[in-house]
C-alpha positions in Angstrom: 57.8 46.2 -11.4 55.2 43.7 -12.5 55.0 40.3 -10.8 55.0 37.2 -13.0 51.7 35.4 -12.9 51.3 31.9 -11.4 50.4 29.6 -14.3 48.1 26.7 -13.8 47.7 23.5 -15.7 44.3 22.0 -15.0 43.8 18.3 -15.4 40.1 17.3 -15.4 37.2 19.3 -16.7 34.3 17.6 -14.9 32.2 19.3 -12.3 35.2 20.5 -10.1 37.4 21.4 -13.0 34.8 23.6 -14.6 34.1 25.1 -11.1 37.8 26.2 -11.0 37.6 27.7 -14.5 34.5 29.7 -13.5 36.1 31.1 -10.4 39.2 32.0 -12.3 37.2 33.7 -15.1 34.9 35.7 -12.8 37.2 36.5 -9.8 40.5 37.1 -11.5 41.0 40.6 -10.0 40.1 39.4 -6.5 42.3 36.4 -6.7 45.3 38.5 -7.9 44.8 41.0 -5.1 44.7 38.3 -2.4 47.5 36.3 -4.0 49.8 39.3 -4.6 50.2 38.3 -8.2 48.0 37.3 -11.2 46.9 33.7 -11.4 46.1 32.3 -14.8 45.2 29.0 -16.4 47.5 28.4 -19.4 46.6 24.8 -20.3 44.0 22.1 -19.6 43.5 18.4 -20.1 40.5 16.1 -20.6 39.6 13.1 -22.7 37.1 14.7 -25.1 37.9 18.3 -26.3 34.6 18.4 -28.3 32.4 17.9 -25.3 30.1 20.8 -24.3 31.2 21.9 -20.8 29.2 25.1 -20.7 32.4 27.1 -20.3 34.7 29.1 -22.6 37.9 27.1 -22.8 39.2 28.7 -26.0 41.9 30.7 -24.3 43.7 27.6 -23.0 46.1 25.2 -24.6 44.8 21.7 -24.8 46.5 18.4 -23.9 44.8 15.1 -24.3 47.4 13.5 -22.1 47.5 14.8 -18.5 51.2 13.6 -18.2 52.1 15.9 -21.1 50.2 18.7 -19.4 52.1 18.1 -16.2 55.4 18.4 -18.0 54.7 21.7 -19.9 57.2 24.5 -19.5 54.4 27.1 -19.3 52.8 25.9 -16.0 54.0 26.3 -12.4 51.2 24.4 -10.7 49.5 21.2 -11.7 45.9 21.1 -10.6 44.6 17.5 -10.6 40.8 17.0 -10.4 40.5 13.9 -12.4 40.1 11.3 -9.6 41.2 7.7 -9.2 44.2 6.4 -7.2 45.9 4.7 -10.1 46.4 5.3 -13.8 46.5 8.8 -15.3 46.0 10.7 -12.1 48.9 9.1 -10.3 51.2 9.1 -13.4 50.5 12.8 -14.1 51.0 13.8 -10.4 54.3 12.0 -10.3 55.3 13.6 -13.6 54.4 17.1 -12.3 56.6 16.7 -9.2 59.4 15.2 -11.2 59.2 18.3 -13.5 59.4 20.7 -10.6 55.7 21.7 -10.5 53.7 22.3 -7.4 50.6 20.1 -7.1 47.1 20.9 -5.9 44.7 17.9 -5.9 41.2 17.1 -4.9 42.0 13.4 -5.1 41.5 11.7 -1.7 41.9 8.2 -3.1 45.3 9.0 -4.6 46.6 10.5 -1.3 45.1 7.7 0.8 47.1 5.1 -1.2 50.2 7.0 -2.3 50.3 10.1 -0.1 53.5 9.2 1.7 55.6 8.7 -1.4 54.2 11.8 -3.1 54.8 13.9 -0.1 58.4 12.7 0.2 59.0 13.6 -3.4 57.4 17.0 -3.1 59.2 18.0 0.0 62.6 16.7 -1.2 62.2 19.1 -4.2 60.9 22.1 -2.2 57.5 21.7 -3.8 54.0 22.2 -2.4 51.5 19.3 -2.5 48.2 20.6 -1.3 44.8 18.8 -0.9 42.3 20.9 0.9 39.6 19.9 -1.6 40.2 16.2 -1.0 38.5 16.2 2.4 35.0 17.5 3.3 34.6 19.7 0.1 34.5 23.3 1.0 35.2 22.9 4.7 38.8 24.2 5.4 39.6 21.3 7.8 43.1 20.7 6.5 44.0 24.3 7.2 42.4 24.0 10.6 44.5 21.1 11.6 47.8 22.1 10.0 47.6 25.8 10.8 45.0 27.0 13.2 45.3 24.1 15.6 49.1 23.5 15.1 49.7 24.3 18.8 47.3 21.6 20.0 47.8 17.9 20.7 44.8 16.5 18.9 42.8 14.0 21.0 40.1 13.0 18.6 38.9 13.6 15.0 35.3 12.7 14.3 32.8 13.5 11.6 30.3 12.9 8.8 32.5 13.0 5.7 30.2 11.6 2.9 27.3 13.7 1.9 25.6 10.9 -0.1 25.4 8.7 2.9 24.1 11.5 5.1 21.5 12.3 2.5 20.3 8.6 2.4 20.1 8.3 6.2 18.3 11.6 6.8 16.0 11.0 3.9 15.1 7.5 5.3 14.4 9.1 8.6 12.3 12.1 7.3 10.2 10.1 4.8 10.1 6.7 6.6 11.5 5.0 3.5 13.6 1.9 3.2 17.3 2.0 2.4 16.7 0.4 -1.0 14.2 3.0 -2.0 16.4 6.0 -1.0 19.5 4.4 -2.5 17.7 4.3 -5.9 16.5 7.8 -5.4 20.0 9.0 -4.7 21.4 7.2 -7.7 18.7 8.8 -10.0 19.6 12.2 -8.6 23.3 11.7 -9.4 24.4 11.7 -5.8 26.3 8.5 -6.0 29.7 7.6 -7.6 29.7 5.4 -10.7 30.7 2.7 -8.3 28.1 3.4 -5.5 30.1 1.2 -3.0 32.7 4.0 -2.8 30.0 6.0 -1.1 27.6 3.6 0.7 30.5 1.2 1.6 32.3 3.9 3.5 35.4 3.8 1.2 35.3 7.5 0.1 34.8 8.6 3.7 37.5 6.2 4.9 40.0 7.8 2.5 39.2 11.2 4.1 39.5 9.9 7.6 42.9 8.4 7.0 44.2 11.7 5.7 42.9 13.6 8.7 44.3 11.0 11.1 47.8 11.4 9.5 47.8 15.1 10.1 46.2 15.0 13.5 48.6 12.3 14.9 51.7 12.6 12.9 51.4 9.2 11.4 51.9 7.8 7.9 48.6 7.5 6.0 47.1 4.1 6.8 43.9 3.7 4.9 44.3 -0.1 4.9 43.9 0.0 8.7 40.6 1.9 8.7 37.8 -0.2 10.1 35.1 0.1 7.4 31.4 -0.7 7.5 29.0 0.9 5.1 25.3 1.8 5.6 23.8 -1.0 3.5 22.6 -2.9 6.6 20.9 0.1 8.3 17.2 -0.5 8.3 14.3 1.9 8.6 13.4 0.0 11.8 16.7 1.0 13.4 16.3 4.6 12.2 12.8 4.8 13.7 13.6 3.1 16.9 16.8 5.0 17.4 14.8 8.2 17.0 12.3 7.0 19.6 15.2 6.7 22.0 16.6 10.2 21.2 19.3 9.2 18.7 20.1 9.5 15.0 22.2 7.1 12.9 25.2 8.5 11.0 28.0 7.0 9.0 30.6 8.4 11.4 34.4 8.5 11.1 36.4 8.5 14.3 40.2 8.6 14.7 42.0 8.7 18.0 45.4 7.7 19.4 45.3 5.2 22.3 47.9 3.4 24.4 47.4 0.4 22.0 47.8 2.4 18.8 45.8 4.4 16.3 42.0 3.7 16.1 40.4 4.6 12.8 36.9 3.6 12.1 34.2 4.6 9.6 31.1 2.9 10.7 27.4 3.5 11.4 27.0 5.0 14.9 24.2 6.5 17.0 24.6 10.1 18.0 22.3 12.2 20.3 19.6 13.7 18.1 20.1 17.1 19.7 23.9 17.2 19.1 25.4 19.1 16.1 26.1 15.8 14.3 22.5 14.6 15.1 21.1 17.7 13.6 23.1 17.4 10.4 20.8 17.1 7.4 21.1 16.2 3.7 24.5 16.2 1.9 26.2 18.5 4.4 29.5 17.4 6.0 30.6 18.0 9.6 34.1 17.5 11.2 34.6 17.7 14.9 38.2 18.3 16.1 39.2 18.0 19.8 42.5 19.5 21.0 44.1 19.6 24.4 44.1 23.4 24.5 41.2 24.5 22.3 38.7 21.8 23.4 36.2 20.9 20.8 35.5 22.8 17.6 32.9 22.0 15.0 33.3 22.7 11.3 30.2 22.3 9.1 29.6 22.9 5.4 29.0 21.5 1.9 31.1 18.3 1.4 31.0 18.2 -2.4 29.8 20.0 -5.5 31.2 22.4 -8.0 31.5 25.6 -6.0 32.6 24.3 -2.6 35.2 21.9 -4.0 36.6 24.5 -6.5 36.7 27.0 -3.6 39.0 24.7 -1.7 41.2 24.1 -4.7 41.6 27.9 -5.2 42.5 28.4 -1.5 45.4 26.1 -2.0 46.4 27.8 -5.3 46.4 31.2 -3.7 48.6 30.0 -0.8 51.1 28.7 -3.4 50.9 32.1 -5.2 51.7 33.8 -1.9 54.8 31.7 -1.5 53.3 29.8 1.5 55.0 26.4 2.0 54.0 23.8 4.5 54.8 20.0 4.7 52.0 18.0 3.1 50.8 16.4 6.3 51.8 19.2 8.7 55.2 17.9 9.6 57.9 16.6 7.2 56.9 13.4 5.6 60.2 11.8 6.6 59.2 12.3 10.3 55.7 10.7 10.0 55.7 7.5 12.0 54.3 4.1 11.2 51.8 3.6 13.9 50.4 0.4 15.3 46.8 -0.1 14.2 44.3 -0.7 17.0 40.8 -2.0 16.8 38.2 0.0 18.8 38.4 -0.9 22.4 37.3 2.3 24.0 34.1 1.7 26.1 30.9 3.1 24.7 27.2 2.6 25.1 25.6 0.3 22.5 22.1 0.1 20.9 20.8 -3.4 20.7 17.7 -4.5 18.7 16.5 -8.0 18.8 13.4 -10.1 18.4 12.5 -12.6 21.2 9.9 -15.3 21.6 7.1 -13.7 23.6 7.2 -16.1 26.5 7.8 -15.8 30.3 11.4 -15.3 31.2 12.7 -14.5 27.7 13.8 -11.0 28.6 15.3 -12.1 31.9 17.5 -14.5 30.0 18.8 -11.7 27.8 19.4 -9.5 30.8 21.3 -12.3 32.5 23.5 -12.7 29.5 24.4 -9.0 29.5 25.1 -9.1 33.2 27.3 -12.1 33.0 29.3 -10.4 30.2 29.7 -7.2 32.4 27.3 -5.1 30.4 24.6 -3.1 32.2 21.3 -1.8 30.8 20.6 2.0 30.6 17.3 1.9 28.7 15.0 -0.8 27.5 11.8 -0.9 25.6 9.6 -3.6 24.2 7.4 -3.2 21.1 4.4 -5.2 19.9 3.6 -8.9 20.1 3.0 -10.1 16.5 3.0 -13.9 15.9 4.2 -14.7 19.4 7.3 -12.5 19.1 8.4 -9.3 20.8 10.8 -6.7 19.5 13.1 -5.5 22.2 15.3 -2.4 22.2 18.2 -1.9 24.7 20.7 0.9 25.1 23.5 -0.2 27.4 25.8 1.7 29.7 29.4 1.9 28.5 30.9 -1.4 27.6 34.0 -2.5 25.7 33.5 -4.1 22.3 34.9 -7.4 23.7 32.3 -7.5 26.5 29.5 -6.7 24.0 30.7 -9.5 21.7 30.7 -11.8 24.7 27.1 -10.9 25.5 26.0 -11.4 21.9 27.6 -14.8 21.9 25.7 -15.7 25.1 22.4 -14.7 23.5 22.6 -17.6 21.1 22.4 -20.1 23.9 19.2 -18.7 25.4 16.7 -20.4 23.0 14.6 -17.2 23.0 16.3 -15.2 20.2 14.6 -15.0 16.8 17.1 -14.1 14.1 20.3 -12.1 14.6 20.5 -9.1 16.9 21.5 -5.7 15.7 24.3 -3.9 17.6 25.3 -0.3 16.8 27.8 1.8 18.8 26.6 5.0 20.4 29.3 7.7 20.0 29.5 10.4 22.6 29.8 13.8 21.0 
């Protein structure tokens, strides 16, 4: 007896959507064998049907309105790769769930803002809402958390989750170029979103971190509680000097549950240069998961692009074809808890860079301020004496953020500080 095919409606024919089409057209037999049934695209949706997309779309029905696509009787799964957390993407996804369709999405912004309500709707109607492609491109980190590590209590989630930022920082370091120069280079190469602040401001990566934190800690998605700081203030001086001290600067996401609540931060951090995160180059992503039983595991791979993201979409599609059902965030959405947000208070070393007047006792005053705030010095270096000034670099022993803030406040009373000091957390990996 033949098995009915799983029928897809594909909304969005940009880079990822065409990637899905190509996989479907070139690997149909392999997909059917692994899924246990044929998988076919029956209809697609995009704004401009006349645009050259370098793919044969003639065999698919066309809908200009993604909501109409979501409601078609001849689709079983609505695949949303349009992007955006409001407007058409949200309306079409809601329409698909209301019409009894499973949903596979690559839209991290949509889930970061509306994941709870969408998950509740899907689960109340016995539908799958899958989003492997929304986090870290081709890296199967959602599966790792919801399936492979389901027997672990997760202690910490950490990672580099935006390839554009990692490209900019590693390019600055390798070529000794300023942030502004590499930013323009990345924009010219098409590495940045239409709104670059989604990338360099940490917003895109913050969306991803909030989704991973929800799965890891059983909490409702709380993107609005992620501490965000982009890479726009990272200077080539800090990259050079951090390298001299054995570190690399990364836009690093960290989520962990503490006695005070859930910490979520996406900020520039220093990591040891010889660590897996420190060695990460270019647009590659890396996610580090720490469980009470498994210890630490490291997942590394392409974080974006046609093939990797479409690969993740197809993994979710095949799971649906197999009949595999799992709550959206690993446990039923109704059981996800609203967690108290906590600002980072975990002690950590800090990198401090400052310019001092080059006169006797200047450095002693800074050391005194640190000591009075309860912050001790691990490493210290002094560079050059141009124009009667000295650049000083300090790496502290572990200190709380409050103690560090206290020390920085004391610096302003010394009369030896030129300009504003730079302080960057050193994350232990």
